[in-house]
C-alpha positions in Angstrom: 66.8 14.4 -44.5 69.9 14.7 -42.3 72.4 15.8 -45.2 74.0 19.3 -45.6 72.6 19.6 -49.0 69.1 18.5 -47.9 68.9 15.6 -50.2 68.0 11.9 -49.1 71.0 9.9 -47.9 69.4 7.0 -49.6 68.1 6.8 -53.2 64.4 6.2 -53.9 63.2 7.0 -50.3 59.7 8.0 -50.6 58.3 9.9 -47.6 54.7 9.5 -49.1 54.5 5.9 -48.3 54.6 6.7 -44.5 51.4 9.0 -44.7 48.5 7.7 -42.9 45.4 8.6 -44.9 42.2 10.1 -43.2 40.1 8.1 -45.6 40.6 4.5 -46.9 39.0 3.7 -50.1 37.8 0.0 -49.7 36.2 -2.5 -52.3 32.9 -2.0 -50.3 33.0 1.8 -51.4 33.0 1.3 -55.1 32.1 -2.3 -56.1 28.9 -3.0 -58.0 28.1 -5.7 -55.4 28.1 -3.2 -52.5 26.7 -0.1 -54.1 23.0 -0.5 -55.3 22.7 3.0 -56.9 24.3 4.3 -60.1 27.4 5.7 -58.3 29.7 4.8 -55.8 30.0 6.2 -52.3 30.6 10.1 -52.4 33.7 11.7 -50.9 33.2 15.3 -49.7 36.9 15.9 -50.8 36.7 14.5 -54.3 39.4 15.7 -57.0 38.6 13.3 -59.8 36.4 10.3 -61.0 37.3 6.7 -61.8 35.4 4.0 -63.3 37.6 1.0 -63.8 37.6 -2.5 -62.3 39.3 -3.4 -59.3 42.7 -5.4 -59.7 42.8 -8.2 -62.0 42.0 -11.1 -59.7 38.6 -12.0 -58.2 37.8 -9.9 -55.1 34.3 -11.3 -54.2 32.7 -14.6 -54.2 29.9 -13.5 -56.7 32.2 -12.0 -59.4 32.7 -13.7 -62.7 35.8 -13.0 -65.0 39.1 -11.7 -63.7 38.0 -8.5 -62.0 35.4 -6.8 -59.9 33.0 -4.4 -61.5 32.8 -1.0 -60.1 30.4 1.9 -59.9 31.6 5.4 -61.2 33.5 6.5 -58.2 35.0 9.6 -56.9 38.9 9.8 -56.0 39.4 11.7 -52.7 42.2 14.1 -52.1 45.6 12.4 -51.6 49.0 13.7 -51.1 50.9 14.0 -54.4 53.3 10.9 -54.7 53.1 7.3 -55.2 50.6 6.7 -52.3 47.0 5.8 -52.0 45.1 4.6 -48.8 43.2 1.5 -50.3 42.3 -1.9 -48.7 
């Protein structure tokens, strides 16, 4: 961090935001309109499962309501911090 005590010189600096993920979870990986099966795209390094809509806005032309429905999806391993590689 460039300081004698090893603490950040600036508050709220989050190094995790500079991480470039190996895998980016995309709408097409989890959305009902892109995944014809019962489950979303699998990830080899999955550490959890989610099943909730994407965002609170319409993400696709055929969506009704205020969100995009998803299939149950796996959550790939990510560094522990406030980061996720999504598009």
